C-alpha positions as CSV (number, residue, x, y, z in Angstrom):
1,M,-40.9,-70.4,-21.3
2,L,-39.8,-69.2,-17.9
3,S,-40.3,-71.5,-15.0
4,K,-42.5,-70.4,-12.0
5,H,-39.4,-69.9,-9.8
6,K,-37.5,-67.9,-12.3
7,L,-40.5,-65.7,-12.9
8,L,-40.9,-65.0,-9.2
9,A,-37.1,-64.1,-9.0
10,C,-37.4,-61.7,-12.0
11,N,-40.4,-60.0,-10.4
12,L,-38.6,-59.7,-7.1
13,L,-35.5,-58.2,-8.8
14,I,-37.7,-55.6,-10.7
15,S,-39.4,-54.6,-7.4
16,L,-36.1,-54.1,-5.7
17,L,-34.7,-52.0,-8.5
18,M,-37.8,-49.8,-8.5
19,A,-37.7,-49.4,-4.8
20,F,-33.9,-48.4,-5.0
21,S,-34.6,-46.0,-7.8
22,A,-37.4,-44.3,-5.8
23,Q,-35.2,-44.0,-2.8
24,V,-32.4,-42.4,-4.8
25,R,-34.9,-39.9,-6.3
26,S,-36.3,-39.2,-2.9
27,E,-32.8,-38.5,-1.4
28,F,-31.8,-36.4,-4.4
29,S,-34.9,-34.3,-4.3
30,S,-34.6,-33.8,-0.5
31,H,-31.0,-32.8,-0.9
32,Q,-31.6,-30.3,-3.7
33,P,-33.4,-27.7,-1.5
34,E,-30.5,-27.8,1.0
35,V,-28.1,-27.0,-1.8
36,N,-30.3,-24.3,-3.3
37,S,-30.9,-22.9,0.2
38,E,-27.1,-22.6,0.8
39,V,-26.5,-20.9,-2.5
40,T,-29.4,-18.5,-1.8
41,H,-28.0,-17.8,1.7
42,Q,-24.5,-17.1,0.3
43,L,-25.8,-14.8,-2.5
44,R,-27.9,-12.9,0.0
45,A,-24.9,-12.4,2.3
46,L,-22.8,-11.1,-0.6
47,V,-25.6,-8.6,-1.5
48,L,-25.7,-7.5,2.1
49,D,-21.9,-7.0,2.2
50,L,-22.1,-4.8,-0.9
51,D,-25.2,-2.9,0.2
52,A,-25.6,-0.1,2.7
53,R,-29.0,-1.6,3.7
54,N,-29.3,-3.9,6.7
55,S,-31.7,-6.3,5.0
56,V,-32.5,-7.8,1.6
57,T,-35.6,-9.6,2.5
58,E,-37.4,-8.5,-0.7
59,L,-34.8,-10.6,-2.7
60,I,-35.9,-14.1,-2.0
61,D,-34.8,-16.1,-5.0
62,K,-31.5,-16.7,-6.7
63,A,-32.5,-14.9,-9.9
64,G,-33.4,-11.7,-8.0
65,L,-30.2,-11.8,-6.0
66,V,-28.0,-12.4,-9.0
67,S,-29.7,-9.6,-10.9
68,H,-29.2,-7.2,-8.0
69,L,-25.5,-8.2,-7.7
70,N,-24.9,-7.6,-11.4
71,N,-26.5,-4.2,-11.1
72,Q,-24.4,-3.3,-8.1
73,I,-21.1,-4.4,-9.6
74,F,-21.4,-3.7,-13.4
75,G,-24.0,-1.0,-13.7
76,V,-24.3,0.1,-17.3
77,Q,-22.0,-2.6,-18.4
78,L,-24.4,-5.2,-17.2
79,N,-25.3,-6.8,-20.5
80,S,-21.8,-7.7,-21.5
81,Q,-20.3,-8.6,-18.2
82,S,-23.1,-10.0,-15.9
83,L,-22.2,-13.1,-13.9
84,S,-24.2,-16.3,-13.3
85,V,-25.2,-18.0,-10.0
86,D,-22.3,-20.5,-10.4
87,Q,-19.8,-17.8,-11.1
88,Y,-20.8,-15.9,-7.9
89,F,-20.8,-19.1,-5.8
90,N,-17.2,-19.8,-7.0
91,L,-16.0,-16.3,-6.4
92,I,-17.3,-16.3,-2.8
93,K,-14.8,-19.0,-2.0
94,R,-11.8,-16.9,-3.2
95,K,-9.3,-15.9,-0.5
96,D,-9.1,-12.2,-1.6
97,I,-12.9,-11.9,-1.7
98,E,-13.2,-13.6,1.7
99,S,-10.7,-11.1,3.2
100,L,-12.5,-8.0,1.9
101,R,-15.9,-9.3,3.0
102,K,-14.6,-10.0,6.5
103,S,-13.2,-6.4,6.7
104,I,-16.6,-5.0,5.5
105,R,-18.5,-6.9,8.2
106,H,-16.0,-5.7,10.8
107,Y,-16.3,-2.0,9.9
108,K,-20.0,-2.3,9.6
109,S,-20.0,-3.5,13.2
110,L,-17.8,-0.5,14.2
111,S,-20.4,1.8,12.6
112,R,-22.7,1.1,15.5
113,Y,-20.4,3.0,17.8
114,Q,-20.3,6.8,18.3
115,W,-16.8,7.0,16.8
116,P,-14.5,9.2,19.0
117,T,-12.0,11.7,17.7
118,V,-8.5,12.4,18.9
119,T,-6.5,15.6,18.6
120,P,-2.8,16.1,17.7
121,I,-0.8,16.0,20.9
122,E,2.8,15.4,21.9
123,L,3.3,11.8,23.0
124,R,5.8,10.4,25.4
125,L,5.9,7.2,27.4
126,G,4.2,7.5,30.7
127,I,2.0,10.5,29.8
128,R,-1.6,10.3,31.1
129,T,-4.5,12.0,29.3
130,K,-8.0,11.2,28.2
131,E,-6.7,11.3,24.5
132,I,-4.7,8.1,25.2
133,A,-7.8,6.3,26.5
134,K,-9.6,7.1,23.3
135,L,-6.6,6.2,21.2
136,R,-6.2,2.9,23.0
137,W,-9.9,2.1,22.4
138,M,-9.7,3.0,18.7
139,L,-6.6,0.9,18.1
140,A,-8.1,-2.1,19.8
141,R,-11.3,-1.9,17.7
142,L,-9.3,-1.5,14.5
143,G,-7.2,-4.5,15.3
144,D,-3.9,-2.7,15.7
145,I,-3.5,-3.7,19.4
146,P,-5.0,-6.8,21.1
147,A,-8.2,-6.5,23.0
148,Y,-7.2,-5.5,26.5
149,S,-8.4,-5.9,30.1
150,I,-6.5,-3.4,32.3
151,P,-7.5,-1.2,35.3
152,P,-9.2,2.0,34.3
153,Y,-6.4,4.2,35.6
154,R,-4.0,2.5,33.1
155,E,-6.2,3.1,30.1
156,S,-5.1,6.8,29.9
157,I,-1.3,6.1,30.1
158,F,0.8,6.0,26.9
159,D,2.7,2.8,27.2
160,P,4.8,0.7,24.8
161,S,1.7,-1.4,23.7
162,V,-0.1,1.8,22.5
163,E,3.0,3.1,20.8
164,A,3.4,-0.2,18.9
165,G,-0.3,-0.2,17.9
166,L,0.0,3.3,16.7
167,K,3.0,2.5,14.5
168,R,1.1,-0.5,13.1
169,F,-1.8,1.7,12.3
170,Q,0.5,4.2,10.6
171,R,2.2,1.5,8.6
172,R,-1.2,0.2,7.3
173,H,-2.2,3.7,6.3
174,G,1.0,4.7,4.5
175,H,2.0,7.4,7.1
176,V,5.4,8.1,8.6
177,V,5.9,5.4,11.1
178,D,7.0,7.4,14.2
179,G,4.4,6.6,16.9
180,K,3.4,10.2,17.0
181,L,-0.1,11.8,16.7
182,Q,0.7,14.0,13.8
183,L,-2.2,15.5,11.7
184,E,-2.2,12.9,8.9
185,T,-2.4,10.0,11.5
186,V,-5.1,11.9,13.4
187,L,-7.2,12.4,10.3
188,S,-7.1,8.7,9.5
189,L,-7.9,7.6,13.1
190,N,-10.9,10.0,13.1
191,T,-12.4,8.6,9.9
192,E,-15.8,7.2,10.5
193,P,-16.1,3.4,10.0
194,S,-19.0,4.0,7.6
195,I,-16.6,5.7,5.2
196,R,-14.3,2.7,5.4
197,V,-17.2,0.4,4.6
198,T,-17.9,2.3,1.3
199,Q,-14.2,2.2,0.4
200,L,-14.1,-1.6,1.1
201,Q,-17.3,-2.2,-0.9
202,D,-15.7,-0.4,-3.9
203,A,-12.6,-2.6,-3.6
204,L,-14.8,-5.7,-3.4
205,K,-16.6,-4.8,-6.6
206,E,-13.3,-4.4,-8.4
207,S,-12.2,-7.8,-7.2
208,L,-15.4,-9.4,-8.3
209,K,-15.0,-8.0,-11.8
210,K,-11.8,-10.2,-12.0
211,H,-13.9,-13.3,-12.2
212,D,-12.3,-15.4,-15.0
213,K,-10.2,-18.2,-13.5
214,T,-8.3,-18.6,-16.7
215,K,-7.2,-15.0,-17.0
216,D,-4.2,-13.2,-15.6
217,Y,-4.9,-9.7,-14.4
218,V,-2.1,-7.1,-14.4
219,S,-2.6,-4.1,-12.1
220,V,-0.4,-1.2,-11.1
221,N,-1.3,0.5,-7.9
222,L,-0.2,4.2,-8.2
223,I,-0.5,4.6,-4.5
224,D,1.7,1.8,-3.1
225,H,3.9,1.9,-6.3
226,T,3.5,-1.8,-7.0
227,L,2.8,-4.0,-10.0
228,R,0.9,-7.3,-9.4
229,I,-0.3,-10.1,-11.6
230,T,-3.1,-12.1,-10.1
231,K,-5.0,-15.2,-11.3
232,N,-8.2,-16.4,-9.6
233,G,-7.4,-14.0,-6.7
234,V,-3.9,-15.4,-6.1
235,E,-0.7,-13.3,-6.7
236,Q,1.4,-14.8,-9.4
237,L,4.0,-11.9,-9.5
238,V,4.6,-8.8,-7.5
239,M,7.3,-6.1,-7.9
240,P,8.1,-2.5,-6.9
241,V,7.7,0.1,-9.7
242,I,8.4,3.8,-10.1
243,V,5.4,6.0,-11.1
244,G,4.8,9.6,-12.1
245,K,5.7,12.4,-9.6
246,P,3.1,14.9,-8.5
247,T,3.8,17.3,-11.3
248,S,3.6,14.6,-14.0
249,K,1.3,11.9,-12.5
250,T,0.8,8.6,-14.3
251,P,-2.8,8.6,-15.6
252,E,-5.3,5.9,-14.7
253,L,-5.6,3.5,-17.6
254,N,-7.5,0.3,-18.6
255,T,-5.7,-1.1,-21.5
256,T,-3.6,-4.2,-22.7
257,I,0.1,-5.1,-22.9
258,S,0.4,-5.4,-26.7
259,A,4.2,-5.6,-27.4
260,I,7.7,-5.8,-26.0
261,T,10.7,-4.0,-27.5
262,V,14.2,-5.3,-26.8
263,N,17.0,-2.7,-26.9
264,P,14.6,0.3,-27.5
265,A,15.7,3.7,-28.7
266,W,14.2,6.6,-26.8
267,R,12.7,9.8,-28.2
268,P,12.2,12.1,-25.2
269,P,9.0,14.2,-25.4
270,A,9.2,17.9,-25.6
271,S,8.3,18.3,-22.0
272,I,11.4,16.4,-20.9
273,I,13.6,18.0,-23.5
274,Y,12.8,21.5,-22.3
275,S,12.5,20.8,-18.6
276,D,15.4,18.5,-18.0
277,I,17.7,17.8,-21.0
278,L,18.1,21.5,-22.0
279,R,19.3,22.3,-18.5
280,S,21.7,19.4,-18.5
281,V,23.2,20.6,-21.9
282,E,23.6,24.1,-20.4
283,K,25.6,22.7,-17.5
284,Q,27.5,20.0,-19.4
285,P,28.4,20.8,-23.1
286,N,29.2,17.1,-23.7
287,Y,26.0,15.8,-22.0
288,L,24.4,14.6,-25.3
289,R,27.6,12.7,-26.4
290,N,28.2,11.2,-23.0
291,N,24.6,9.9,-22.9
292,D,24.4,8.5,-26.4
293,F,22.1,11.0,-27.9
294,V,21.9,11.7,-31.7
295,F,19.7,13.8,-34.0
296,K,17.5,12.1,-36.6
297,S,16.2,14.3,-39.5
298,Y,12.5,14.6,-39.8
299,T,12.6,14.5,-43.6
300,S,15.5,12.2,-44.5
301,N,15.8,10.0,-41.4
302,L,19.6,10.7,-41.5
303,V,21.3,10.4,-38.2
304,D,23.7,13.1,-37.0
305,D,25.9,12.1,-34.1
306,N,27.9,15.3,-34.1
307,V,26.7,16.5,-30.7
308,A,30.0,17.1,-28.8
309,Q,30.4,20.5,-27.1
310,M,26.8,21.5,-28.2
311,D,25.5,24.7,-26.5
312,T,21.8,25.4,-25.8
313,S,21.4,27.7,-28.8
314,S,22.7,25.1,-31.3
315,F,20.6,22.5,-29.5
316,K,17.4,24.5,-29.9
317,H,18.1,25.2,-33.5
318,K,18.7,21.5,-34.3
319,L,15.4,20.5,-32.7
320,K,13.6,22.5,-35.4
321,T,14.6,20.0,-38.1
322,S,15.5,16.8,-36.2
323,A,14.3,14.6,-33.5
324,L,16.4,13.9,-30.4
325,V,17.0,10.2,-30.0
326,Q,18.9,8.3,-27.3
327,L,20.5,5.1,-28.8
328,P,20.0,1.7,-27.3
329,G,22.5,0.7,-24.7
330,S,23.4,0.8,-21.0
331,K,22.7,4.6,-20.7
332,N,19.3,4.5,-22.4
333,A,16.6,5.8,-20.1
334,L,14.3,2.9,-21.1
335,G,16.9,0.3,-20.3
336,K,16.8,-3.1,-22.0
337,L,13.1,-3.5,-22.4
338,R,10.0,-1.5,-23.2
339,F,6.4,-2.7,-22.9
340,T,3.8,-1.1,-25.1
341,I,0.3,-0.4,-23.6
342,P,-2.0,1.4,-26.1
343,N,-3.1,4.8,-24.7
344,S,-3.4,8.4,-25.8
345,D,-0.9,9.7,-23.1
346,A,2.3,8.2,-24.5
347,I,2.6,6.1,-21.3
348,F,4.4,2.7,-21.3
349,L,6.2,0.4,-18.9
350,H,10.0,0.0,-19.2
351,D,13.3,-0.9,-17.7
352,T,15.7,1.7,-16.2
353,P,19.4,2.0,-15.5
354,R,18.7,3.7,-12.2
355,K,18.0,0.6,-10.1
356,H,18.9,2.3,-6.8
357,L,15.7,4.3,-6.9
358,F,13.7,1.1,-6.2
359,N,15.1,1.1,-2.6
360,R,13.0,4.1,-1.8
361,A,9.7,3.8,0.0
362,N,8.3,6.7,-2.0
363,R,8.7,5.9,-5.7
364,A,6.6,8.7,-7.3
365,L,9.6,9.9,-9.3
366,S,9.1,9.6,-13.0
367,H,7.7,11.8,-15.8
368,G,4.6,9.6,-16.1
369,C,5.8,6.3,-17.4
370,I,6.1,3.2,-15.2
371,R,9.6,1.9,-14.5
372,L,9.8,-1.8,-13.5
373,S,12.3,-3.2,-11.0
374,Q,12.3,-6.7,-12.6
375,P,11.6,-6.1,-16.3
376,E,13.2,-9.4,-17.3
377,V,11.0,-11.4,-15.0
378,F,7.9,-9.5,-16.3
379,A,8.9,-10.1,-19.9
380,K,9.5,-13.8,-19.2
381,Y,6.0,-14.1,-17.7
382,L,4.5,-12.5,-20.8
383,M,6.6,-14.5,-23.3
384,N,5.7,-17.8,-21.6
385,K,2.3,-17.5,-23.2
386,E,3.7,-17.1,-26.7
387,P,4.6,-19.9,-29.2
388,Y,7.9,-21.8,-28.6
389,Q,9.6,-20.3,-31.7
390,T,8.8,-16.8,-30.6
391,R,10.2,-17.5,-27.1
392,Q,13.5,-18.7,-28.6
393,I,13.8,-15.6,-30.9
394,F,13.2,-13.4,-27.9
395,K,15.9,-15.1,-25.8
396,N,18.4,-14.6,-28.6
397,A,17.3,-10.9,-28.9
398,L,18.1,-10.4,-25.2
399,K,21.7,-11.4,-25.9
400,S,22.2,-9.0,-28.8
401,N,22.4,-5.2,-29.0
402,Q,19.9,-4.9,-31.9
403,T,16.4,-3.4,-31.5
404,R,13.7,-6.1,-31.9
405,H,9.9,-5.7,-31.6
406,F,7.7,-8.5,-30.5
407,R,3.9,-8.2,-30.8
408,L,2.2,-10.4,-28.3
409,T,-0.5,-12.8,-29.4
410,S,-1.7,-13.2,-25.7
411,Q,-2.3,-9.6,-24.7
412,L,-3.0,-9.3,-21.0
413,N,-5.3,-6.7,-19.6
414,I,-3.6,-4.1,-17.4
415,N,-5.4,-1.7,-15.0
416,I,-3.4,1.3,-13.7
417,A,-5.2,3.1,-10.9
418,Y,-5.1,4.8,-7.5
419,Q,-6.2,1.9,-5.4
420,K,-6.9,3.3,-1.9
421,V,-7.9,0.0,-0.2
422,W,-6.5,-3.5,-0.5
423,I,-5.5,-6.6,1.4
424,D,-1.8,-7.2,1.4
425,K,0.0,-10.5,1.0
426,D,0.0,-11.0,4.8
427,G,-3.7,-10.5,5.0
428,H,-3.6,-7.0,6.5
429,L,-5.9,-4.3,5.4
430,Q,-4.1,-1.4,3.8
431,I,-5.7,2.1,3.4
432,R,-4.4,5.2,1.8
433,D,-6.3,8.5,2.4
434,N,-4.0,11.2,1.1
435,V,-3.6,10.6,-2.6
436,S,-2.8,14.2,-3.6
437,G,0.1,14.4,-1.2
438,L,1.9,11.3,-2.5
439,G,5.3,11.6,-4.1
440,R,8.3,13.8,-4.1
441,E,9.9,15.6,-7.0
442,D,13.4,14.4,-6.5
443,G,15.1,11.6,-8.5
């Protein structure tokens, strides 16, 4: 039996524990509303960034806000792709999401102004005109020159600071960087901020769709001719690419990277045979032999390499019974590596022997397929997700001249699109307005 003193001690200990427990529960319950309030505030701000309206007061709880966000972003795909409160709260912290939202809020603030318009004029240092005052004001609001405080008479003078700001604006918009008020530059300058808000909101929705932290997302921007791999909003790999020229544009695609072929053979499509190769055969009778082309019978698969001194008439006749094939090797148009992306347009990614073309700023030069500047680096990134044994076989295949096919068990999603608005690696907003005029037909 417990003594009187021990019983008192036990009762005191129990009382202390109960008081401590009550205090913890009280602190926890008082803290929860703060957490919930912060989440609700952040969700409401995100809705506002994505919405043209100036208030979302009717959406007062998290469930309503999340439902609204899912409808904004996913639309008819809502059931299969909708996100949770926690997923949105994590996405909000991502650097690329933050940058886009900051730009949206900035352009929304600019929408309050009566946006001026400038006209194409000849610029030279020292010239004074009201157009320069408008240009200076616009460049300052757009962030291409620092906010200024100068006497009114100087606002209308074209000086080196305005010229530098105009060139920065041109660079961000993909125009010729010459510091001149040409028509393309003028059209971009005169674009209402409200239009930019809509473009930025579309870009933000696309970024929010890439929500899975564990996934790598491959994207090809057909406007800036660049391939990127991102994970959780952070660039893992970026490289220049060559895309389709204006007469044979690369189509927009949402597909996967399903296989890699080492030392591929190439069967040029009829469009290339009759537009390019036939003309080359006409000019150079040994063109086929010099570029490792052979004929492969449609019926027997027999290979005919007797292509020396072939004229156009014989060439056309041979095409009725045989396929034209370029053998693997240093002259092969696909280079060392081809990447299969299932689609109905016969488009794929591949290496190229014409590496010098990647030095061009405008790389809309191909017949539709996408040429990679660093195919080996891209292949290594993909193969690092494959089993060890597969990686070893792949390494050995690279050292050989034999054609080998590798079906990927980890098939990354790839999005090929004309992305008009994005934040570059330096945090600068990039905008491209003239999509139809992109590209040249040389190369």
